C-alpha positions as CSV (number, residue, x, y, z in Angstrom):
1,M,-3.8,-2.4,-129.5
2,P,-5.3,-5.2,-131.7
3,Y,-4.4,-5.1,-135.5
4,A,-8.2,-4.9,-136.4
5,V,-8.5,-1.6,-134.5
6,I,-5.4,-0.2,-136.1
7,E,-6.7,-1.3,-139.6
8,K,-10.0,0.6,-138.9
9,E,-8.2,3.7,-137.8
10,I,-6.0,3.6,-141.1
11,E,-9.1,3.1,-143.2
12,R,-10.5,6.4,-141.8
13,L,-7.6,8.3,-143.3
14,D,-7.7,9.9,-146.7
15,E,-5.4,8.3,-149.4
16,A,-2.5,10.7,-148.9
17,Q,-2.5,10.0,-145.2
18,Q,-2.6,6.3,-145.8
19,N,0.4,6.6,-148.2
20,T,2.3,8.4,-145.4
21,V,1.4,5.7,-143.0
22,V,2.6,3.0,-145.4
23,L,6.0,4.9,-146.0
24,F,6.6,5.2,-142.4
25,V,6.0,1.6,-141.7
26,R,8.4,0.7,-144.5
27,F,10.9,3.0,-142.9
28,L,10.5,1.3,-139.6
29,L,10.9,-2.1,-141.2
30,S,14.0,-1.1,-142.9
31,Q,15.5,0.3,-139.7
32,K,14.8,-2.9,-138.0
33,A,16.4,-4.9,-140.8
34,T,19.7,-2.8,-140.7
35,A,19.8,-2.3,-137.0
36,P,23.1,-3.8,-135.6
37,V,22.9,-7.0,-133.7
38,G,24.2,-7.0,-130.1
39,G,23.3,-3.4,-129.1
40,S,25.2,-0.3,-129.6
41,E,28.5,-2.0,-129.3
42,A,28.2,-3.7,-132.8
43,R,29.9,-2.2,-135.7
44,P,27.7,-0.3,-138.1
45,R,27.2,-1.9,-141.5
46,R,29.7,-1.0,-144.2
47,Y,28.3,0.3,-147.5
48,D,28.1,-2.5,-150.2
49,F,29.7,-1.1,-153.4
50,S,29.0,-4.2,-155.6
51,R,26.1,-2.5,-157.5
52,V,28.2,0.4,-158.6
53,A,31.6,-1.4,-159.0
54,G,32.9,-0.9,-162.5
55,R,30.4,1.9,-163.5
56,L,32.6,4.8,-162.7
57,K,34.3,6.3,-165.9
58,L,37.0,8.7,-165.7
59,R,37.9,11.1,-168.6
60,E,41.7,10.9,-167.5
61,D,44.1,8.4,-166.3
62,P,42.8,6.9,-163.0
63,V,46.2,6.9,-161.4
64,A,46.9,10.4,-162.2
65,F,43.5,11.4,-161.0
66,Q,44.1,9.6,-157.6
67,R,47.5,11.3,-157.2
68,R,46.0,14.7,-157.9
69,I,43.1,14.3,-155.3
70,R,45.6,12.7,-152.9
71,D,47.9,15.7,-153.2
72,E,44.9,18.1,-152.6
73,W,44.5,16.6,-149.1
């Protein structure tokens, strides 16, 4: 389907429906950007913690905290 036809169809929608279409397209683009290369055998991407590194603040000794939660397992 040519883009002009799709654009006319989207223009017929009310504003809320247009916003839904935009969100859906953004979702599809984000899925394409994060899809593993090489098919299903490729490893999934690991979470990048660089944005949150150094922001966690504990009210107690971190080593004692780690030992306590380790012992709970």
